[in-house]
PAKEGU-971072 format. One record per residue (C-alpha): residue number from 1; x, y, z. Coordinates in Angstrom, 2 decimals, decimal comma, always signed. Layout:
N
- n;xx;yy;zz
- NUM;X;Y;Z;
...
***
This chain:
286
- n;xx;yy;zz
- 1;+12,45;+31,92;+3,70;
- 2;+15,44;+31,03;+1,58;
- 3;+15,86;+27,81;+3,18;
- 4;+12,27;+27,56;+2,55;
- 5;+12,10;+28,13;-1,12;
- 6;+15,38;+25,97;-1,46;
- 7;+13,29;+22,97;+0,29;
- 8;+10,07;+23,70;-2,09;
- 9;+12,55;+24,31;-5,21;
- 10;+14,18;+21,11;-4,53;
- 11;+10,98;+18,91;-4,20;
- 12;+9,72;+19,97;-7,87;
- 13;+12,56;+18,11;-9,35;
- 14;+12,76;+15,35;-6,74;
- 15;+8,93;+14,60;-7,34;
- 16;+10,02;+14,31;-11,13;
- 17;+13,00;+11,77;-9,73;
- 18;+10,55;+9,97;-8,06;
- 19;+7,34;+9,53;-9,54;
- 20;+8,81;+6,48;-11,99;
- 21;+9,38;+4,90;-9,28;
- 22;+5,63;+4,93;-7,75;
- 23;+2,34;+5,84;-8,15;
- 24;+1,73;+9,54;-7,79;
- 25;-0,68;+9,36;-5,30;
- 26;+0,97;+6,39;-3,23;
- 27;+3,81;+8,19;-3,69;
- 28;+2,39;+11,51;-1,70;
- 29;+0,97;+9,08;+0,73;
- 30;+3,86;+7,79;+1,91;
- 31;+6,00;+11,56;+1,69;
- 32;+2,78;+13,00;+3,95;
- 33;+2,73;+9,83;+6,11;
- 34;+7,22;+10,29;+6,95;
- 35;+6,86;+14,31;+6,86;
- 36;+3,95;+14,06;+9,66;
- 37;+5,86;+10,90;+11,24;
- 38;+9,24;+13,00;+12,01;
- 39;+7,53;+16,02;+13,29;
- 40;+5,76;+13,74;+15,87;
- 41;+9,25;+12,17;+16,75;
- 42;+10,45;+15,53;+17,28;
- 43;+7,89;+16,82;+19,67;
- 44;+8,56;+13,34;+21,04;
- 45;+12,10;+13,81;+21,65;
- 46;+11,42;+17,88;+22,83;
- 47;+8,65;+15,56;+25,24;
- 48;+5,84;+17,82;+24,20;
- 49;+2,77;+16,01;+24,43;
- 50;+1,65;+14,62;+21,26;
- 51;-2,11;+14,02;+21,47;
- 52;-3,66;+18,01;+20,61;
- 53;-6,27;+19,24;+22,82;
- 54;-10,19;+19,48;+21,43;
- 55;-9,98;+22,73;+20,13;
- 56;-7,26;+21,70;+18,12;
- 57;-8,67;+19,32;+16,08;
- 58;-10,95;+21,15;+13,62;
- 59;-8,23;+23,33;+12,60;
- 60;-6,31;+19,69;+12,00;
- 61;-9,00;+18,31;+10,04;
- 62;-9,47;+21,46;+7,99;
- 63;-5,92;+21,64;+7,15;
- 64;-5,26;+17,78;+6,62;
- 65;-7,86;+18,29;+3,86;
- 66;-6,76;+21,19;+2,68;
- 67;-3,09;+21,42;+2,54;
- 68;-2,35;+17,65;+2,88;
- 69;-5,06;+14,99;+1,07;
- 70;-6,28;+17,71;-1,75;
- 71;-2,74;+19,45;-2,33;
- 72;-0,87;+16,49;-2,11;
- 73;-2,90;+14,77;-5,08;
- 74;-2,96;+17,73;-7,22;
- 75;+0,80;+18,40;-6,71;
- 76;+1,67;+14,24;-8,07;
- 77;-0,80;+13,98;-10,21;
- 78;-0,54;+16,90;-12,29;
- 79;+2,66;+16,68;-13,85;
- 80;+2,15;+13,50;-15,82;
- 81;-1,08;+15,94;-17,32;
- 82;+0,09;+18,61;-17,85;
- 83;+2,30;+20,78;-20,27;
- 84;+5,74;+21,95;-18,52;
- 85;+4,82;+25,61;-19,13;
- 86;+1,43;+25,56;-17,84;
- 87;+2,16;+23,26;-14,93;
- 88;+5,01;+25,25;-13,63;
- 89;+3,11;+28,86;-14,16;
- 90;-0,18;+27,66;-12,15;
- 91;+1,43;+25,41;-9,72;
- 92;+3,31;+28,70;-8,90;
- 93;+0,37;+30,93;-7,74;
- 94;+0,03;+30,38;-4,47;
- 95;+1,29;+33,59;-3,35;
- 96;-1,31;+35,16;-5,78;
- 97;-4,33;+33,29;-4,11;
- 98;-2,64;+34,23;-0,44;
- 99;-2,51;+37,66;-1,01;
- 100;-6,52;+37,62;-2,27;
- 101;-7,42;+35,60;+0,59;
- 102;-5,30;+37,55;+3,05;
- 103;-6,83;+40,97;+1,68;
- 104;-10,46;+39,26;+2,39;
- 105;-10,09;+37,10;+5,54;
- 106;-7,21;+38,79;+7,40;
- 107;-7,84;+41,96;+6,55;
- 108;-4,61;+42,45;+5,61;
- 109;-3,55;+45,42;+3,44;
- 110;-1,14;+45,56;+0,63;
- 111;+1,13;+48,59;-0,08;
- 112;+1,45;+50,03;-3,99;
- 113;+5,09;+48,57;-4,06;
- 114;+4,00;+45,38;-3,10;
- 115;+1,14;+44,90;-5,97;
- 116;+4,11;+46,30;-8,53;
- 117;+6,48;+43,36;-7,31;
- 118;+3,47;+40,90;-7,27;
- 119;+2,48;+41,96;-11,07;
- 120;+6,44;+41,63;-11,45;
- 121;+6,78;+38,61;-9,99;
- 122;+3,93;+36,95;-12,00;
- 123;+5,55;+38,08;-14,97;
- 124;+8,93;+36,83;-14,05;
- 125;+7,12;+32,93;-13,79;
- 126;+5,41;+33,43;-17,30;
- 127;+8,92;+34,07;-18,79;
- 128;+10,49;+31,07;-16,93;
- 129;+7,82;+28,83;-18,20;
- 130;+7,64;+30,36;-21,86;
- 131;+10,11;+27,83;-23,37;
- 132;+7,65;+24,83;-21,85;
- 133;+4,23;+26,46;-23,40;
- 134;+5,59;+27,22;-26,51;
- 135;+6,66;+23,56;-27,16;
- 136;+3,99;+21,62;-29,75;
- 137;+2,17;+19,19;-27,59;
- 138;-1,36;+18,60;-26,73;
- 139;-2,94;+18,18;-23,05;
- 140;-6,13;+18,07;-21,66;
- 141;-7,59;+20,05;-19,00;
- 142;-7,09;+17,93;-16,34;
- 143;-3,59;+18,74;-15,72;
- 144;-4,26;+22,53;-15,78;
- 145;-6,79;+22,49;-13,15;
- 146;-4,74;+20,36;-11,04;
- 147;-1,82;+22,55;-10,86;
- 148;-4,18;+25,31;-10,27;
- 149;-5,78;+23,19;-7,62;
- 150;-2,88;+22,83;-5,50;
- 151;-2,00;+26,30;-5,61;
- 152;-5,33;+27,02;-4,45;
- 153;-5,20;+24,51;-1,66;
- 154;-1,93;+25,47;-0,19;
- 155;-3,19;+28,70;-0,01;
- 156;-5,95;+27,83;+1,64;
- 157;-3,45;+26,03;+4,30;
- 158;-1,68;+29,17;+4,67;
- 159;-4,37;+30,99;+5,23;
- 160;-6,16;+28,76;+8,21;
- 161;-2,34;+27,85;+9,95;
- 162;-2,30;+32,11;+10,12;
- 163;-5,68;+32,58;+11,57;
- 164;-4,65;+30,16;+13,67;
- 165;-2,53;+32,39;+15,46;
- 166;-1,22;+30,37;+18,11;
- 167;+2,55;+29,75;+17,35;
- 168;+2,84;+27,33;+20,00;
- 169;+0,85;+24,70;+18,57;
- 170;+2,43;+24,84;+14,94;
- 171;+4,35;+21,82;+15,48;
- 172;+1,56;+19,71;+16,21;
- 173;-1,13;+20,65;+14,26;
- 174;+1,37;+20,36;+11,37;
- 175;+2,66;+16,24;+12,03;
- 176;-1,30;+15,60;+12,70;
- 177;-2,06;+17,51;+9,46;
- 178;+0,07;+15,26;+7,70;
- 179;-0,24;+12,12;+9,50;
- 180;-4,42;+12,33;+8,89;
- 181;-4,05;+13,50;+5,56;
- 182;-2,06;+10,76;+4,44;
- 183;-4,89;+8,22;+4,90;
- 184;-7,14;+9,26;+2,39;
- 185;-4,42;+9,42;-0,18;
- 186;-3,52;+5,91;+0,62;
- 187;-7,10;+4,86;-0,03;
- 188;-7,40;+6,59;-3,39;
- 189;-3,95;+5,46;-4,40;
- 190;-5,20;+1,78;-3,74;
- 191;-8,86;+2,49;-5,55;
- 192;-7,48;+3,75;-8,33;
- 193;-3,40;+2,65;-9,31;
- 194;-4,12;-0,82;-8,16;
- 195;-2,69;-2,39;-11,59;
- 196;+0,43;-0,32;-10,46;
- 197;+0,52;-0,52;-6,92;
- 198;+3,86;-2,03;-6,26;
- 199;+6,74;+0,45;-5,58;
- 200;+10,03;+0,27;-7,06;
- 201;+12,11;+0,21;-4,21;
- 202;+15,79;+0,93;-4,32;
- 203;+18,27;+3,60;-2,93;
- 204;+17,36;+5,95;-5,59;
- 205;+13,86;+5,90;-4,81;
- 206;+14,43;+6,03;-0,90;
- 207;+16,64;+9,18;-0,71;
- 208;+14,39;+10,34;-3,03;
- 209;+11,59;+10,37;-0,55;
- 210;+13,04;+10,54;+2,39;
- 211;+14,74;+14,27;+0,95;
- 212;+10,93;+15,17;-0,17;
- 213;+9,14;+13,62;+3,92;
- 214;+11,97;+15,32;+5,90;
- 215;+13,42;+18,65;+3,83;
- 216;+10,25;+19,52;+1,63;
- 217;+7,26;+18,48;+4,27;
- 218;+8,50;+18,21;+8,10;
- 219;+11,00;+21,26;+7,62;
- 220;+9,59;+22,93;+4,95;
- 221;+5,81;+23,19;+5,93;
- 222;+7,28;+23,73;+9,67;
- 223;+9,47;+26,27;+8,91;
- 224;+6,45;+28,41;+6,46;
- 225;+4,11;+28,18;+9,33;
- 226;+6,22;+29,12;+12,22;
- 227;+7,01;+32,40;+9,57;
- 228;+3,73;+33,21;+8,76;
- 229;+2,64;+32,94;+12,65;
- 230;+5,36;+36,14;+12,78;
- 231;+4,87;+38,27;+9,93;
- 232;+2,31;+39,24;+7,46;
- 233;+1,45;+36,49;+4,99;
- 234;+0,40;+38,48;+2,22;
- 235;+3,84;+40,34;+1,67;
- 236;+5,58;+37,38;+2,56;
- 237;+4,39;+35,37;+0,44;
- 238;+6,16;+36,93;-2,21;
- 239;+9,15;+34,90;-1,16;
- 240;+7,72;+32,11;-3,34;
- 241;+8,08;+33,56;-6,45;
- 242;+11,85;+32,83;-6,21;
- 243;+10,78;+28,96;-6,18;
- 244;+10,82;+28,76;-9,85;
- 245;+14,23;+30,85;-9,87;
- 246;+16,10;+28,17;-7,61;
- 247;+14,42;+25,53;-9,92;
- 248;+16,69;+26,90;-11,99;
- 249;+19,52;+26,61;-10,03;
- 250;+18,92;+22,77;-9,56;
- 251;+18,23;+22,69;-13,49;
- 252;+21,89;+24,01;-13,77;
- 253;+23,62;+21,57;-10,89;
- 254;+21,63;+18,87;-13,26;
- 255;+23,47;+20,06;-16,15;
- 256;+20,54;+21,81;-17,87;
- 257;+21,23;+24,39;-20,06;
- 258;+19,34;+28,53;-19,45;
- 259;+17,69;+29,94;-21,97;
- 260;+18,24;+34,04;-21,90;
- 261;+14,36;+33,90;-21,40;
- 262;+14,43;+31,83;-18,29;
- 263;+17,55;+34,11;-17,09;
- 264;+15,49;+37,09;-17,95;
- 265;+12,39;+35,75;-15,83;
- 266;+14,48;+34,57;-13,00;
- 267;+15,92;+38,26;-12,90;
- 268;+12,75;+40,37;-13,04;
- 269;+11,63;+38,01;-9,68;
- 270;+14,61;+38,39;-7,82;
- 271;+14,71;+42,09;-8,96;
- 272;+10,71;+42,49;-7,20;
- 273;+11,18;+40,29;-4,09;
- 274;+14,29;+42,55;-3,71;
- 275;+12,30;+46,12;-3,57;
- 276;+9,32;+44,52;-2,00;
- 277;+11,76;+43,25;+0,87;
- 278;+13,31;+46,99;+1,00;
- 279;+10,02;+48,61;+1,08;
- 280;+8,86;+46,54;+3,97;
- 281;+12,07;+46,99;+5,92;
- 282;+11,63;+51,00;+5,11;
- 283;+8,52;+50,77;+6,84;
- 284;+9,07;+48,91;+9,73;
- 285;+12,36;+51,18;+10,37;
- 286;+9,77;+54,29;+10,02;
***
């Protein structure tokens, strides 16, 4: 879970760097396609059949639409259309939506301790984002809505893969999900980003793209999908609140200074996740 959180946290910084070299939708399409092909090559190396069974295709297309096309479009378009604070809050709401959807569609029950942990984690995210929220800037509703859509679509994808309940097919489904989901992104990019369609290819962009595609998409998604096949997704998703905390660590690496309120928010999130994890382990031992 810590490796998954690290992958997702690094992605935020990588997207900010790479967006200067490529239009958002094209950038997202390339990330999805390369990530999907990387998983397919892994399956080929493992000598696993690359063509899914007929019963898997509805799941693949549903995941391609929700967790790839819609999610990546919203994720890559929102940074340029929303304030940093709002985008950070709404873009990290996936655990909340997962908890709600897991209760409705999967019948998972949430303990009182987990509910407290969820509330504290939300408070932590708001505190981490508060310095950016207080900055004077004017933004329309498009950016915040896109950040919210990114969280919801990612949550839908997680619920779908949990409902699939077929761990042996996760790699195959994930690979084709990204490959198929990248095609609409390429089409939308060609139609809407025509004036800026050219890529500024250089070593920095290539490195960022490969980091996003291989670590963030291929590894991050496969690891997350495999993990939620084996554990309750509602409780497990609380760990995703650590993404902005790890993001602060990335900011420190790049020489940024943290404010006291950001450190307080990070501390609250870590405490909330620790309490929930300790309670979960205690229940299992009982």
